[in-house]
C-alpha positions, -999 to +999 in steps of 0.1 A: +186+178+064+164+150+076+129+159+081+097+145+094+068+146+070+033+145+081+007+142+054-030+137+045-042+124+013-062+146-011-093+125-011-094+106+023-083+107+058-056+086+070-061+066+103-030+046+115-025+046+150-043+024+176-077+013+169-094-013+191-129-026+187-148-056+200-176-070+176-202-088+198-236-103+189-260-127+207-278-155+187-315-150+191-340-178+194-351-176+157-314-176+147-315-140+135-288-118+150-297-086+165-279-052+160-242-057+169-225-039+198-192-021+187-171-008+217-148+020+205-118+025+226-111+063+235-079+080+233-067+101+262-053+137+256-014+137+255-011+101+262+023+081+260+021+061+229+040+032+240+023+027+274-011+029+256-002+003+231+013-020+258-018-018+278-040-026+249-020-056+240-018-067+275-055-066+276-060-086+245-033-114+253-040-117+292-076-111+295-095-139+309-126-153+291-161-144+305-172-179+294-159-215+291-150-212+254-114-207+244-100-181+221-075-177+195-049-151+201-028-140+172-002-114+168-004-089+139+024-082+116+033-054+088+020-018+090+000+007+068+029+029+057+050+002+044+025-025+032-009-009+033-023-037+056-018-057+087-013-095+085-019-125+108-003-160+106-025-191+099-015-227+094-035-249+071-034-287+067-016-318+080+012-312+083+006-275+086+015-250+058+021-214+070+006-182+055+005-146+061-031-134+056-044-098+054-069-091+083-099-081+065-132-074+082-147-064+050-141-097+033-162-130+038-138-155+026-105-168+037-082-177+007-046-187-002-031-195-034-033-230-045-005-250-062-027-253-092-031-215-096-027-204-132-024-166-126-010-159-090+019-136-080+051-144-060+042-140-024+062-142+008+053-181+015+049-210-009+015-219-023-009-243-006-004-279-018-036-299-010-020-332-021+006-328+006-022-325+033-036-357+047-066-338+060-077-318+029-111-324+014-125-306-017-161-290-010-182-310-034-207-293-057-242-288-039-274-265-044-261-241-018-228-230-039-216-220-073-198-251-092-171-254-116-175-264-151-172-302-143-200-297-116-177-314-091-164-286-067-177-254-052-160-223-063-158-186-050-152-153-066-145-120-048-142-086-064-127-055-045-132-017-049-098-011-063-108-037-092-088-066-079-103-100-077-096-135-065-114-167-076-107-205-070-122-235-055-134-243-019-118-269+002-119-279+040-089-285+062-076-281+097-067-245+105-043-237+133-037-204+151-002-205+165+012-214+199-002-183+216-037-195+210-060-216+235-081-227+205-070-261+191-067-268+153-101-267+138-117-276+104-128-249+084-138-241+047-113-216+028-107-208-007-080-224-027-069-196-052-064-202-089-066-168-102-057-134-087-059-100-104-047-065-097-032-056-064-039-089-050-013-102-076+014-078-066+010-077-029+036-094-006+009-110+018-002-145+008-040-140+009-070-127+029-085-137+062-121-129+059-135-117+092-167-103+076-202-115+081-212-147+060-212-183+063-179-186+048-163-161+072-138-179+095-153-162+124-189-173+116-177-209+110-159-211+145-189-195+163-216-217+145-196-248+158-194-234+193-156-233+192-154-196+204-176-168+216-191-145+190-169-115+190-134-107+180-109-078+189-082-060+170-055-037+182-032-018+157+003-005+163+010+033+153+038+056+144+063+038+167+049+004+169+042-020+140+019-048+139-006-054+167-027-082+182-060-101+174-082-122+194-109-144+179-134-149+207-144-132+239-124-110+261-130-087+290-135-052+274-116-023+289-135-002+314-133+030+292-148+013+261-174+035+243-201+016+225-221+020+191-246-001+175-242-018+142-272-030+122-267-062+103-300-058+083-289-025+068-256-036+056-235-070+052-204-049+067-196-039+102-213-005+101-218+025+126-239+056+125-216+087+126-234+119+128-208+147+132-170+154+131-154+180+153-119+194+146-104+212+176-138+213+193-156+230+165-181+210+144-177+208+107-203+225+087-219+195+066-253+188+053-276+167+075-271+131+067-237+134+053-227+101+068-261+082+062-252+065+029-265+031+020-241+012+043-236+039+069-200+044+082-182+010+076-155-004+097-131-022+074-096-035+085-087-044+050-089-008+037-058+013+041-074+047+043-106+061+058-126+074+029-148+105+034-173+120+009-157+149-012-174+178+009-167+161+042-131+156+034-129+192+021-140+204+053-119+183+073-088+193+054-096+231+056-100+228+092-067+211+097-049+235+074-064+264+094-051+249+127-016+243+114-012+275+093+022+281+107+036+248+095+055+248+062+039+228+033+059+206+012+054+184-019+043+148-012+065+117-019+045+107-048+040+134-076+009+115-088-011+122-057-018+156-042-009+146-008-011+172+021+024+173+038+040+194+064+074+198+076+087+211+110+064+193+133+093+176+152+099+139+158+083+133+192+049+116+186+037+126+221+040+163+213+017+162+181-014+172+200+005+204+208+007+212+172-022+195+153-059+196+165-077+167+179-106+152+160-138+137+175-162+115+157-196+118+171-220+088+170-259+086+169-262+080+207-240+110+213-207+091+222-176+106+210-144+088+196-112+110+201-086+109+174-051+122+183-030+135+155-012+102+153-046+086+144-051+107+112-014+114+101+013+094+086+049+102+096+076+098+070+112+103+080+128+113+046+160+130+034+152+143-002+181+159-019+185+174-054+221+179-063+228+198-096+264+202-108+279+210-142+275+176-158+246+158-142+214+162-120+210+136-093+180+131-070+176+106-042+158+098-010+171+081+019+148+064+045+156+051+081+148+015+087+125+024+115+100+054+116+113+065+151+150+070+137+163+100+118+192+106+098+217+134+108+234+159+086+267+143+091+255+108+081+236+122+053+265+141+039+288+109+043+261+089+024+258+115-003+296+116-009+297+079-012+271+080-039+288+107-057+320+088-056+302+057-071+307+039-038+271+025-035+278-001-009+272+016+025+295+008+054+286-014+083+281+019+105+250+027+085+237-008+089+203+008+102+197+024+069+192+012+033+193+027-001+159+025-015+167+036-050+188+063-069+190+076-104+213+097-122+201+120-152+222+138-178+216+175-174+194+189-201+209+222-207+245+224-222+274+238-205+294+265-222+323+242-233+298+216-244+281+242-264+314+256-280+324+221-288+289+214-305+294+247-327+330+236-336+317+201-346+288+214-367+312+240-383+337+213-393+311+189-407+295+217-428+330+227-440+337+191-451+303+187-470+310+219-489+344+209-497+334+176-510+306+191-529+329+216-546+353+188-556+324+168-570+312+196-591+348+203-605+352+167-614+320+165-632+326+197-652+362+184-662+349+152-674+322+169-697+348+191-713+370+161-721+342+143-738+335+174-760+373+177-771+379+140-776+383+143-817+406+166-837+404+172-876+430+156-899+462+177-900+457+192-866+487+196-844+473+170-819+468+135-834+435+119-832+431+095-802+404+073-816+394+063-852+357+059-858+345+032-884+333+046-916+296+050-922+286+034-955 
């Protein structure tokens, strides 16, 4: 039967619902930025998912600016479960060339694959062609950048935690933010990628939109030129809502925003000081300073998962398992990972808080961020069937096109029968579903008739070999006897067959 799988990973917490944060800074007179204020939106208990998402999106897209500067409003696409990231659309050049870029607050460079790239994967859009843009200019080599071998153009190189990397040259061109943006196209420096390694090579998205701190960050470039206010906002969809929204520039924050500080002098990343984690109202027993690492707790929109240190994750995992001990544990979808998965929690997202505990993250100022179950769980609607018959073993998984859908037993059996009868094409009434993959393997254990046939075959071959061997031995023996009796003495009843020459 179709089931809903909710799972945690074995080494990290998965956070995938709606997370909104507004990053605001004020430029001081000495041009050094003070600590950043990070408003973190509270989730309400037993809230309606769709209503909450719609409200947040409406705030992002309809809020009026507190100042005179415009902002760039962009829709977000993709989701964590299918892609592992969220993307926004940017247009670069004249005429504009469109790209899908991963929204990454942990990266400081925006880059796209260049037409001259020697090692780039196949992504969803065409590569950037500088020669086709009338407004493109290379960033010439200067003392403030690393230069190429010819000392003509500035270069960049970025390496990420999963050991992927990107390198190329820097260029400048007009960057457009779409029709929903109040911000007109502006010139900005970006990376024209020549080599990509690892996951960057294999991903579907074209490149990265760097929103981190740094002079090459697209945010810092727009702020330093006075085009937008010094803040940006992100709103992510969740289990039933893909994509989300992003605003580059100031908006009016929601009234229930919770604020925490970020110290730019401690870390180049957007960091917060998290002190405790509560599960079902109980504080996890962790050593003091468990979250006081070198960079603090980092907010990184380009990272699929929320990572904890080992002892913190173990305590969190044990607290969750204790609270939902009545749920059935099942294997995860990938045998290479020891995912923590459950079945039997139902399909209604709004009912999850009645089953799974609420989680609270406590910050240094005592403020708490409430995480509902949809914030730390992935939901997978999955039919996973193993059918073993006399001659073959078949395993398959069938996924609905949308997470909110499910497959009934009747539909599932119909699909299975069509697979069994080698009718792989699904009929039109199954248009909402797609066959991800399937594989048929021969059964390792022989059936009784196969075993009997194999014995008969081996016996026949053995008999044939013995018979041929006996015939061969008889022929050799007969030949030798004939050679020994080839000559008879004179006067014998049988005349000589051959006369040998006389020996002198």
